[in-house]
C-alpha positions in Angstrom: -40.0 3.7 27.1 -38.9 3.6 30.4 -41.8 1.2 31.4 -41.0 -0.6 28.5 -37.7 -1.3 29.6 -38.4 -2.0 33.2 -41.4 -4.5 32.1 -39.5 -6.3 29.0 -36.1 -6.8 31.8 -38.8 -8.4 34.9 -40.7 -10.4 32.2 -37.4 -12.4 30.8 -36.1 -12.6 34.4 -39.3 -13.9 35.9 -39.5 -16.5 33.5 -35.4 -17.5 33.9 -36.3 -18.2 37.1 -39.8 -19.8 37.0 -38.4 -22.3 35.0 -35.5 -22.8 37.2 -37.1 -23.2 40.2 -39.2 -25.7 37.4 -36.2 -27.7 36.2 -34.6 -27.6 40.1 -36.6 -28.0 43.4 -40.3 -26.9 42.0 -40.8 -25.0 45.1 -44.3 -23.7 45.3 -43.8 -20.9 47.6 -41.5 -19.3 44.5 -44.5 -20.6 42.0 -46.7 -18.5 43.5 -44.4 -15.2 44.3 -43.1 -15.2 40.5 -45.7 -16.2 38.7 -47.9 -12.9 39.7 -44.9 -11.0 38.8 -44.1 -12.3 35.4 -47.8 -12.1 34.7 -48.2 -8.8 35.7 -45.1 -7.5 33.4 -46.2 -9.8 30.1 -49.2 -7.4 31.0 -47.4 -4.1 31.2 -45.0 -5.3 28.3 -48.3 -5.1 25.9 -49.6 -2.0 27.0 -46.7 -0.3 26.9 -45.7 -1.6 23.7 -49.2 -0.3 22.2 -49.1 3.3 23.5 -45.1 3.5 22.3 -45.4 2.6 18.8 -47.3 4.3 16.6 -45.8 4.4 13.3 -43.4 1.6 14.0 -43.9 -1.3 12.1 -46.9 -4.2 12.5 -45.2 -6.4 14.1 -43.9 -4.8 16.9 -47.1 -4.7 18.4 -47.7 -8.5 17.7 -43.7 -9.6 18.6 -44.6 -8.2 22.5 -47.8 -10.3 22.6 -45.2 -13.2 23.0 -44.6 -14.5 26.1 -42.0 -14.5 28.1 -39.5 -12.7 25.5 -42.0 -10.9 23.7 -40.9 -7.2 25.9 -37.2 -7.6 23.9 -38.2 -8.6 20.7 -40.7 -5.4 20.9 -37.9 -3.0 22.1 -35.3 -4.6 19.5 -37.5 -3.8 16.8 -38.9 -0.2 18.1 -34.9 0.7 18.5 -33.8 -0.4 14.6 -36.8 1.4 13.6 -35.5 4.2 15.1 -31.9 3.8 13.5 -34.0 3.2 10.2 -36.2 6.6 10.3 -33.0 8.6 12.2 -30.0 7.3 10.0 
């Protein structure tokens, strides 16, 4: 779960950095540095979600595949499923 938390945060913040760079200065160095970081975080989110959720709702794995915010969506679905099971 910790890996999923970190990767989801990196995925979201790197998307913000990429979009901010695109809307302001469009510096190629920022794009070439943050772009691969974002892509790697995206893949880690998908892989970590597939490892974490065995019994959660089926949409959780598909939510992780949404670029940019998929990790945050998957975490929210996993937390709500955990609260429903324990509560």
